[in-house]
N, C-alpha and C positions, 0 to 999 in steps of 0.2 A: 720295231717301226710298225705302225698300223694305219691304214688309210681310214679317214673318217666315214661315217655312214653316208652312202650316195655317191662317194668319190668314184667308185668303180662302175657306176651305172653308165651304159653307152650313151653319148650325147644325143639329145632328141632333136636334131636337125634345127639348129638355131638359125635365125634369119642371117643372111650373108654378112651383114655389118654387126651382128650382135654374137660376139664370142666372150664377152666379159663375164656373163653369168655362168655358163657351163664351164669356161675356162677357170673361173674362180674356185672350183672344186679341187684344182691342182695346188693352190696356194698352201693350204694347211700341210698337206703330206710332204710337199717340196721343202717347205720351211722346217719341218720336223726333222726330214733327213738331213738337210745340209747343216742347220744351226744347232741341231740336238745330237742326232745319232752319231753322224761323222765326227763332230768335235769331241763328243765324250768318249768315242771309242778310238781316238787317234793312236793311243799307245798299242792297242791291238793290231792296227794296221802297220804300225812301224815295226812291230814284231813279226809281221807275216802270218798272223793268225788266220788259218784257212777258213774257220767258221765265220769270223768277221768279214773277211773278204767276199766269201761266197754269199753271205747275206747281203752285202752292199751291192753286189753284182745283181742279185735278184731284185733289189729295190730299183736299181737303174732300169733294169728290164721292164718292170711295171710302169715306172715313171715314163719311159720312152713311149710305151704303148698309150698311155693316157694323153701324152701331149701331141700325138700324132695327128689327130683332127684339127689342131689349132696351129701347129708349127710343123707342117708336113716335111719341109725340106731339111730343117734342123733335126727333126725327129729321125729321119731317114739316115743323117750323117751320124748321129749318135749310135743309131742301130747298127751300121756297118762298122764303126770304129770300136764300140764297146761291146755290144752284144753278140753279133756274128763273129767277131774276132775270137771270142771264147767259146761260143757255141756255133760251130760250123753248120749243124744241121737245121738251124732255124731258117725260115723263109729269107729270100734274098733281100726283101723289103719289109719294113714295119708295116706298111699298108697291106701286105698279103698275110700277115699274122692275125691270129684270133685275139678278140678283146679279152683281157684277164678276167678270170672268173674268182669270185669271193669263195674261199674255203672256211666256213665259220667254225670248223672243228680245230682250226689252228689258233683261233682267237682265246686267250685267257682273260676273261672279263675282270677278275680280281687284279691281275697284274697290270692290266691296262689302266684300271682305276688308280691303282698305286703310283704308276709312272705319271699319270696325268695330275695327281696331287703333288709329286715331286717337281714337275715342270712349273705349277702354279706357285709353289713355295719359292723356287729359284727366281721366278719373275719377280715376286714381292721383295725378295731380298736385294735384287738388283735395283729396284725402284728406291728402296731405303737407302742403299749406297749412292744412288744418283742425287737423291734429294738432299743427303747430308754432305755432297761433294767430296765422298771418300772414294778414291781411285780403286778400281777393281783389283789391281795388282797388290795392294796393300793387305796382308793378312790381318784378320781380326781375331780377338780371343775367343768369342762365342757368339752364337745366335740363339734366340729364344723363339721357340715355335709354339703356336696354338692353332690346331686344325683338327677337324674330325678325321680320324683314320691315321693320325700322326703316330700314335702310339703302336699301331699295328704294323708299321712299314718295317720291313726287314732291315737287318743291319747293313747289307750292301746298298740299298737305297738311301738310307740315312747318310751313309758315307759319301754317296753321291751329291747330296744336298750340301753337306760340308765342303766338299770339293769345288762345286759350282760357285758357292757363296765365298769361298776362300776364307773359311773360319776354321779355328783349331777345334771348337767343340760345339755341340748342339744340345740344348736342354729344352725341357718343356716350359712354357710360359706360365707362371703363377702370379697373378696380380696384374694391376694396369701400369704400363709405362707411358701413357699419354694422358695429358689433360684435355677433356672434352669440353668444348662450349657450343652452344646453340644460338642462333640469332634469326629472328623472323624477318622474311623478305616482304616488307611492307607493300612493295608495288604489286607483287604477285598476289598477296593476300587481299589487297583492296579490290581487285577484280571479282573476288568471290564473295567476300564479306561485307564490302561496303563500310557502313557506319560501325559495324562491330569489329573492324580491322584491329583496332587498338586493344580491344578486349582478348581477341585471339592471340595477339602478339604477347600480351602480358602472360597468357596461359603457357605459351611456349617457353618464355624465359623463366617461368615459374617451375617448369617440368625439370625432373632429374635428368641432366644432360646425356649421360652414358645410356640410360634406358631408352631415351628419345633417339638417340643415335642409332642403337641397336634395331629399334623398330623401324626407323626409316630405311635402314640397310635392307631389311626384309621386305619393304614395299611401301607401307604407309603407317603412320603413328597416330595415336589418338591423344587429345588433350582435353581437360574439362574446362568447359566455358560455360558460366553461370548454370552449373548443375548439368549441363549437357554434354555428352561425348561428342567431339568433332574430329574428322579425320583430316590430317594435314599430309602433305606430300614432300618429296625431296626438292621440289621447285619452290616450295613455299618456306623452307627452313634451310638455312646454311649452317652446316656442321663443320667444326674446325677442330682438328686434332693436333695438339702440340706436344711432341716427344718431350720427355723429361730430359735433363741435362745428361750428356754422356751416352745417349741413346738415339738411334735412327729407327723408326717404326713404320711399317707399311701394312696396310690392311685391305682386305677384299672379299666379298662373299662369305664373311664369317671366319675367314682365315687371316692370321697375322703372323708377321716375321719381324723380330726386334733385333737390331745389330748392336752389340756392346762397342762403342767407338773409342774406348780407352786403348791407347797404343802404348805397350810397354817397350823397353829398349830392344827385347828379343824379337818382338813383332816388327819393330822398325827396321831390325837388321834384315829379317826375313823379307820385308818389302824391298829393301835394296837388292837383294839377290833377284827377285823378281824383275826388278828394273834392268838388271844385267842380262837376264834371260831374254827380255825383249829386245835388247841391243844386239846380242849374239844371233838371235833369230833373224833379225833384219839383215845382218851382215851375211848370214848363210844365204839368204835370198839373192842379195847384190852380187855375191861371188859365184852365183849359178849353182849352188849345190842342190842336189835333190833332197826332198824332204826326209828320206829315209837314210841319207849319208851319214855315216859316223865321222866325227871330226877330233882333232887334237886342239886343245885350247890352253892358251897362256894369258895371264893377266898382271897388271901392275896397278896398284892403288894404295892409298894411305888411310889412316885413321879408322873410322867406324866402318867404312866400305871394305878395307881390307880384313877387318876382324869379321865382317858378315861373309866374305867369300871363303875364308878359312873354315868359318862355322858351317856354312851352307854349300860346300863344295860338291858334296854328293848330290844334292837336290839340283844344283846347277847342271852337273853331268847329265843327270836323268832327263832334265827337260830339253837340253840341246843336243842329246845323243853324242855325248863327248866320251871317248874311251879314256881320256886323262884330262885333268885340269890342273895346271901347275902354276905356282906363283913365280912371276919373273919372266923376262923376255926369252924367246926361243933362242937356240943356237944357230938354227938355219935361217935362211933368208925368206921372212914371211911377212906380208904386208900387215902394217898396224891399223887398228881401228880405235879411235879417240872420241870420248865424250867429255867435253870440258865441264858440263853442268854436273856430271856425276863424279867427274874426277878419276876417269878410268881409261886405261889403255889396255887393249887386248889383241891378241894374234890368234888366227885359226886357220886350219887347213884340213884337207881331207886326210882321214886317219890312214896311216902307211905311206903318206906322200913324201 
């Protein structure tokens, strides 16, 4: 976890009613902490990894200091309940503590750049899923990636991309998986070119679409109009990318992620296991179990779902922290949970209960 440049600069006494601008510095690090670091490290927290827990506590300490000028009472409550509870020697109030200082020696620029690339690729992959209406829980066979620095990513970061995108394999993207078309925006062109608008539009339509789209992505593009090079902008040209059949593609800033949408029977069964994981996790919450509690789990299902649970029982156990996953109802009196849509009944209880 790394705070962005300027985030740790002390607030410059904003106007009493203007906390939006300086408070906005908190958005990126808090989002990265909650939606990336904590989520991607949850297994380490479940296992009681002291390094992970210590790092999280340090992050919460810094965030509490950063939020103190904007939410003074909430920050003090977090300080007392989270920071001082673990570090009794800190000041009694967050408002008596020193502003956090940046230690540049602890920043690894190369690693920071690699993690930033990983997060951008994950965002593109999620965008591709959303646009193709493929649910996140459904595993896919592969994703193809094109991005500067991708080949240099260490194996553990590539594995993280695969895990976050829920794909079995990652490969480099060779060739195009989208059909690109370009269309002139006549209304916008007319304001600049007047009577020459149709001529400029013809030049746009005659240009090679992929090259024109790439130039526009970099800022502006040039087309030849009556022997003259004319600049056109993204406001004057509509670029449409249509993924080829069986693929979902998302691109941005010269980086592309393509998802293979072919779902084999094996992938479909793996997706069913993910659906069961979701149901069990929801049941854990409603029964008041702690996120780190181990459970015993029983299930009853037929057909492909039963096959999926037999095949993926180990993955299910890992995800829901089950010490055992057994087919059939329990012999003890345990409350049943049923999902008619999935055709599943399951029972769970605290391990050793």
